N, C-alpha and C positions, 0 to 999 in steps of 0.2 A: 438556528438563531446564532448570533454572535456568542452567546453564553455556551450553547451546545458545542460550537466549534472550539471554544477555549477549553471546555471540559475534555474534548477529544485530543487536546494538545496542539491544536493548530495555532501557528504563530504568524500574525501579520507583520511584514517587514517593509518599511517604506523606503529606506535608503541604506547606503553603505554604513553610515554611523549607527543606525538602529540594529543592523545585522551584527556589527562588531561588538555591540553591547552584550550580545548573547554569546560571543565567542569563548569566553572562559569556560562555559559548560556545554556549549553546543558545537558539535563537530560538523561544520559545513565547509565546502570549498571556498577558498579566498577569491576565486574568479566569479562567484555569484555576486556581481556588482551592478550598479546602475549603468555604468559605461559599457558593460558586456551584455546588457539587455535582459538581465535576470530579475532586476528589481525595478519598481516595487512588486511585491508578490506575497504569496502565502507559503509557509513551510508546514509540511505534513509529516508527523513522525511515523516511522515504521518500526514497530516494536516486535522483535523476534521472541518466540516462546522459549528459545534455546538459551539456557543460562550462559552469561558471559559475552553474549553477542551485543555490541553497543547499538543504541538506537541510531537508525539512519534516517535521513530526511529526503523528502521529495519536494521540489519547488514548483509552484504554479505561478509564473509571472502574470501580472495583471494584463499584459499584452503578450500574446504568444511570441516565444523566443525565435528569432531568425537564426537558423543554423547556417553553417559554412556552405552547405550545398544548395542554399536558397529555399529549403523547406522550412516550415515552422513547427514548433512543438508547444503544446499547451502545458505539458508536465515534463519535468526533467529530473534526472538522477545525477549524483556525482559520478565522475569518471571512476570506473572500477567497481560500481555498485554491484552487490551480490543480492539477488532476490531473497526476500524473507516472507514468511507467512505472518502477516501483521495481526497481532492480538488486539482487536478492538474492544472485546468484552470477554473476559474469562469467567466462567461459572463453574466452580469446583463441583465435580460429580455430574456435570451435564451429560445427558444422553443424546443431545442433538447439538450439532455445530453447523452454522451457516458459513460457507466459504464464498465471499462476495467479491466480484471483480469491480474495481473502480474506487478511486480515492474518496470521492464524496459519497458514493453508494454505500460503502462499508460504514461510514459514520451514521448515515440514516438507518442502516440495518441494526447497528448497535443500539440506537435509540428506540427503535420500534419493534424489534424482534421479541418473541415471547421471552419472559423473564428467565426461564430455565434453559435457555439456549446460549451457548458460547458463540461469538461472532469473530471471524477471521477475515482478513482482507488479502486479496492478491491484486497487485497494481495493474496487471494486464493478464490476458487469458493464459499466457504461457509462463507467467512470472512465479509459478510454484516450482520451477525447475531452472537449471542453468546448464546450457549446452547439453541438454538431454538427461541430466542427472537431477532427480528430485531433491529439493531442499530437505535437510535433516529436520527442519521445523515440522514437517508432516507427521513426525513421530508424536507430536503433541496430541494428535487425533487418535492415537491408539486407544482402543477401549470405548471410543464414542460409538454409541449405538446407531446413530443416524447422521450422516453428513449430507447436507443439502448444498449443491453447487449452484450459485446464482451468477450467471454471466450476463454481459450486456445484451440488449435486445437483438443485436445483429447475429446472435448465435443461430437464429433460424434462417438467416440468409448468407452468412459468411462461413464457408466451409472450414477455414482455419480456426475460427472461434469454436465451432462445433467440435472439431477434432481435438482441440485443447481441452474442452470440457470432458469429452469421452476418455481421453488419456488420463486426466486427473481422476476421474471416477474409477478407472482401472487401477491406478496407483493406490487410491484410498482403500480399495477392496483388499489390498494386501495387509493393511493395518487392522 
């Protein structure tokens, strides 16, 4: 619902003026404009569990963004984006954590997951790491008894997604 989206920190942005009204406290690229094909759209916060890491934003334009190479993108990150493990719901002392792939899926999981489960989001199947190095955010899962990885449905038919899930499971076994 719109209220659940707002509770998750999702910000609807109609035009350049409405985006600039958030600029004093919101760090988003100045090239996310109507003229550049990013607006109108929705901003989704990505909150790292690591202290001192600023909130980053992903944008979902209402119309998929036309990239320079002629492809389109439904979701975009700022240039230089560093993947984070997004804390959608933190439960102190939780013995179970769900790691959910997908911007909308993690919001739904945070709403409907069992009350004693923490919920974390990964933007894409490999976004728990950068250039082969796992994000330090995974340390937030140290001591969690049970980590459940929830990937998109194509994990059964897309080898890359399956391998990303297997690699994440192997990395989590270290913690």
